[in-house]
N, C-alpha and C positions, 0 to 999 in steps of 0.2 A: 498422565499427559492429557491436556485439554484438547478440545476439537480444533481450536485455532492453531495450536502447535502442530497437530497432525496435518492440517491442511497446508501450513507453511512448509513442513517437511516434504510434502508431496509436490508442491508447486515451486519450491525454492530450488533453483538450478544455478549452477555456475555458468557464467557468461564467458565464452572463449574470446580472447582479444581479436578484434577484427583485422588487425594488420598482420596476423600470423596465420600460416596455413593450418588447417584442421585435419588431423588424421584420426578418424573415429576408432575407438577401441571397443570391442564387445564387452558388455557388462557380465560379471560372473553369474553363474547359475541361471542362464536363460537359454535353454536348449531350443534348437530349431527356430530361433527368432531371426528377424531380418538383420539385426545388428550383428549376429554371429556369422552371417553370410558375407559381411563386408570385411575385407582384410584390413589389417592395421597399416599397411603401406599404401601409398598413393598409386603406384604402378606395380603390378605383379609381374613375376617372371614368365607367367603363362599368357601374357597379353591382356589380362584383366586390369581394370583401373577404376578409380573412384573420383567422382566429381563432386565438389562441395560448393554450394551457393549459399552465402550467408548475407542476410539483410537484418542486422541488429542495430537498433538505435538506443543509445544509453542516455540516462538522465545525467546531466552535467554534475560533476562532483560526487557521484555515487557509483556503486558497482552494479546498479540495476539497469538492465537492458531489455528492450522489447523487440520482437521481430521473429523471423523464422530462419531455420537452417535446413536446407534441402540437401540430402546426401543421395547420390545415385551411384550404384555399383554396376559396372558393366563387365560381365565375365568374358572369357576368351571366345565364347560362341556368340558374342554381341547381344546377349540377353541382359536386359537392364532391370534392376530392382531399386526402388526408391524408398526413402524414409524422410519424413518431414517432422521437424521438432519446432515447437513454438515456445517462446518465453512468455510466461504470464505470472502474476504475483497477486497475493491478497494484501490489500493496504490496511492501514489503521482504521479506515472507515468501514472495514469488514467486507468490502466488495472485491471481486476478482477482476483485475485489470489485465487486458490482453494486448493493448496497443498504447504507444506513448502519447497519442492524441487524447487519451482518456485520463491522463494525469492532471489533476486539478491544482495541486500545490502541496505545501507543507502546512499542517495544522499545528500551531504552537502549543496547544494543549495536549495533542497526541504526542508531539515531540518531547514535551516535558515528561510525560509518563514513560515514554520509550527510553529516554536518557536515564531515568531512575532505574529502570529494569536493566539497562546495559551496565550501569555502574555497580549494580548488585550482582552482576554475572548471570542473570536469568536468561538473557537473550544475546545473540551475536550482534556485531556491528551492522551487518546487512539487514537483519531483522529490525533493528532500531531504525534504520533508514526507511524500511517498508512501513513500519508502524507509524511513522511521522507523516506519511503521505495520505492524501485523500483523492478520490476520483472526481471527475467533473459533475457526475450525477449526485454526489454527496456534498457539493460545495455550498457554502452559506456565507453571508456577510452580516456582521452585527450592525444593526441600525443605530446604535448609540455611539460606539467608538470606531466603527469601520473595520474592525479586525476580520480577516478572512480565515475560514477554517472549515471543518466538516460539520455535518448536521447533528453529530453526536454531541458537539460542544457549543453549537450555536442553534438555539431552539426558539420557536415562537412563544412569547410570554404576554399575557393579558396585562396591560397597564392602564392608567387613567386616560392616556392618549390613544388607546386602541391596542391592537396586537402588534408587537414589535419583535423582530428577530434579535435575540440578545445572546452574547457570549457568556460563558460561565462567570467571568469576572464582573461583568455588568449586572448579571442576575444577582450575584452576592451583594453588590452595592445597592440594588433596588430593594432587596429583602431587608438590608440594614436600614435604609431610609424608611421603609414601611414600619419596621419595628420601632424606630425612634418616634415616629408619628403616633403610634399606638401608646407608647409609654408616656409621651407628653400629653396626649389626649386624656389618658387615664389619670395622670397627676393633676391636670387642670379641671377635671370634672367637678370636684367639690366646690371650686371657686365659681364655676359657671352656674352651678345650681343656686349658690348663694346670691349671685347677681340677678338671677331670674326671680327669686323670691322678693 
């Protein structure tokens, strides 16, 4: 298991539907933890109760949501204990994103790779969605075709016109054009030498 998979497993969390009440359940094998002190029911028979405040914002068309969920358990002696959980994810750009405002968009190159991995059964649908996204700090625009994506696939390249940010596709086209010029120049060299003589 590679480091990316481990981090995704750590930070990959199920998002509870906002329109339904949340009744927390303690995770197994976690003795003396705060979650084990919170009952599964909302109101206990002994006068204890649980209050849940959820502020989750989802990306449209995905199962990815950002925000926090605050759970407060008040026992029958009016002693409160709180737990706060935040939703964060690692995107295809390799950055940990903790709030929806930091979502930059979908990189079509990352999305293509993620789709291939999904079809091969290597990743889940949610992981494919995550791998397709980039954060605002990793955003870039190709100066040639205008494609938006992440800095892993849109990089600065030295050209005759100066340094330009170019996507993977435009870089391949540029390399092809340079190769054609070299081949034509090599083939025309004997004729140019003859005309100079």
